N, C-alpha and C positions, 0 to 999 in steps of 0.2 A: 518728241513731245513726252513730257512726264505724265504720270497717271494722277497727279495732284488735281484737285478741283477746289472751287471756292467753298463748297459745302464741307469738305474735309478740313480745310484751314479754319473755317468758322467753328466747327465742332471741337477742334483742338485748342481754340482760344488764341490763335496766332494774331488776331486783330487787337488784342489788349496791349496797350503801351504802358508807360509809366505815368505817374501823376503829372498834372500840367505844370507844377512848379519845378519838376525835375525833367527838363527836356533840353535837347540840343537844337538850336534854330536851323541848323543845316538839314534836319530831318523834316522840315516843314513840307517839302515836296512829296513826302510819303504819307503824310497824316491826312486822314479824311475829315475828322472833326473832334472836338473835345466833348466828353459826356461823363457826367457824374464825377468830375474832378480828374479824369484820366483821358489820355489821347487814344483815339481809335485809328488804327492803321488801315490804309487802303489796300485791301487784299488783292485787288486787280493788279496793282503795281508789284505786289509780292509775287504773284504768279508770273508776271512778265520777267522779273529779275531772276526767278528760279530757272526759267527756260534759258535765259542768257548764260547763267552759270553752268547749266547742264550741257549746253552747246560747247562751252569752253572745256569742260571736263572730258567730254567725248573726244574732242580734238586732241587733247594732251595724252589721254590714255591710249588713243589710237596710234600715237607715235611711240608708245612704249614707256611713257612717263608715269610717275607715281603721284598720287594725291595724298597729302598729309592732313589727317583729321586732328584738330586741336580743340580741346575743351576740358578745362580742369575744374569746373564747378562740381561740387560734391553730388548734387542731385542729377547731374547730366552725364557723369563719367561712364556709367554702365551702358547707357543707350548709344553713346558715341563709340565706345570700345566695341560693342556688339556689332554695329553696322560696319565699322572699319575692318573687323576680322572677317565678316561675311563677304566683303568684296576684296579681301586680301590686300589691304592697303595699310601703310604705317599710321600710327596714332600716338598722341601724347595726351594722357588724361590725368596724370598724377601731378607733376610739377614741371614747368618749362625751365630747363637749365639755360642760364645765360650762355650764349655762344653755340647753341645747339645746331644752328645753321651757319652762322658766320665763322665759327671755329669747328667745323665739321670733322676735320682730321683728328682733333683731340677727342671728340666724342667717339670716333671710330676706334681710337686706342683704348678707351674705357670699355667699349663692347668687346674688344679683343681680350682684355683682362677678364671679363665675365666669362667668355668662352674658355679661357685657360683654366679658370677655377672649376668649371663644369667638367672639362676634360680630365682634370686631376681627380674629381669625384668618380668619374666613370671608370677610369683605369686603376683606381685604388691607390695611386701614389700619395694622395692626401693623408692616408692612414699612417704613412711613415713620419709625418710631421708631429711635433709636440702638440699636446692638447690645446695649449693656449693659442698657437698659430692656427690650428683648425677652427677654433672659435672665432678668431679675428677674420679668417677667410669667409666663414659662414655669414658673419655680419656684413662684410663687404659685399658679398654676393646678393644678400637681401636688399641692400641699399641700391645697388646697381640695377637689379631686376625691377625695383619699384619705379625708377625713372626712365630706364632704357628698354623695357620690355617691348614697347610698341614699335621701336625703330631699329631693332636688332638686325633685321633683314634689309634695311634701307642702305644700299651700297653707294648711292649718290644722292645729290640734293633733289628734293621733290620738284615736279614741274608745276604744281599748283598746291596752294594751302587752303583748306576749308576750316574756318574759325567760328566758334560760338562765343559771343560776347567779346567785342573788340576792346572794351575797357579793361577787363581782367587779363586778356591775352595781348596787351599792348607791346610786350617785349617780342613775342613771336611775330607780330605784324611789323615792327620796326626792323627786325632782322630780314624778313621777307622782302620788304621794300628796299632795303640796302642792297640785296642780291638780285633785285628786279624779278622776283618770283610773283606771278599773278596770285592774288588773294581774293577768295570769296568768303563772305561772312554774313551771319544773321545779325542784323543791327536793330536794336530797340530804339525807342524814341529819345533815349538819353545818350546815344552813341553818335560818333562822327562818321557819316557814310563816305566822306571823301578820302579817308585813310586806307580804303580798300578798293580793289578794281571792280568787284562784283558784289555790291551791297544788296542784301535780301531783307527788306523791312519785315520785322515780325517779333513776336514775343520770345526773348532769349532766356526766359526763366522757367516757363512751363515745359514739363517733360514731354508731353504729347506734341506740343508745337515743334520742339527741337527734333524729336524723333521722326516726325512726319517729313520734315525737310531733309534731314540727314539720310533717311531711307530713300528718298527720291534721288539724292546724289549717288548713294551706293548702288541703287538699281541701274542707273545710267552707266556706272563703271562696269558692273557685271555684264550688262548688255554688250558693251564694246569689247570687253576682255574676251568674251566667248568667240568673237569674230577675228581676233588678232592671231596671225600666224607667227610662230617662233622666229622664222627667218626675217620677218619684218622688224621685230624687236632687235635682233642681232645687228641688222643693217643700220638701224637708227643709232644704236649704242656705238657702233664703229664710227659713224659720221660725227657723233658728239666728241668721241675721243680724238678724232683727226682735227676737229676744230680747235679743241683745247691744245693739241700739240702744235698747231700752227700759231696759236696765240703765244705759247711759250717761246717758240722760235723767234717770233717777231720781237718779243720782249728782250730776248737774249741779243738779237742783232742791234736793237736800240742801245742796250747797255754797252755793247762792244764799241759802237760808234762814238758813244759819249766818252768812253775811256780813252779812245784814240785821240779825240779832240783835246782831252785834258792833257795827254802826254805831249802833244804838239805844242800847246801853250807853254807847258813846263820847259820844253827844250828851248823855246825862243827866249824865255826869261833867263835861262842859264847861259845861253850864247851871248846875250846882250851884256850880261854881267862880266863875262870873260873879256869881251872887247873893251869894256871900260877899264 
């Protein structure tokens, strides 16, 4: 159970939606009533869905998985980054790079380049380079740090993604859905709740509202992380690696069998032409 209460959500303004002319009909099941030209969100359903998401978060973190926090709105960057750092989880608050999940190996190569530049700075080898090259490397490091700072230590794909504002972060959601990664998100009255697995109806523009829900998710992660034993994480990672290895072997066997079939057909064609 989370420490959230209806009073906390009410004071944070979580119940305020968008104007009645700017709404998504799919959010109807989460709306209590219209008032003064805006929709009021049913906070009872908000609490229920927060509990569902927290249950999923605890399950994934208990297996040794990571939760990726995503929120690039200017007014919300600081609070999302703060909570992600507090619970030692990866985050993206500056800009979502296309392919950050679907092309994860290339992102890892960019992180390796960043690590290499920092290693050159630490051991002093960068001083042997011409001034122009040092300036170029410094600019490159600054750009890489801006977009990759939060995921530098993410060695594998996250087990769950927590998103603020599904409209602004639609690329992150589409990549997560393509990779079948569970997604939890704060959805306002103008959002589509069906594009995520765990929609949390609430105000995704107010800092206090977002901070309250994000803190509840971070607290759940910290609670479970304190109970995890290192050997449990190691065993889980080994099991994941073995599953991936088995999948690669199956794919290789399939490709070999397909190649054999192709060769047999080719031989038959050649033999038939010789007989003619």
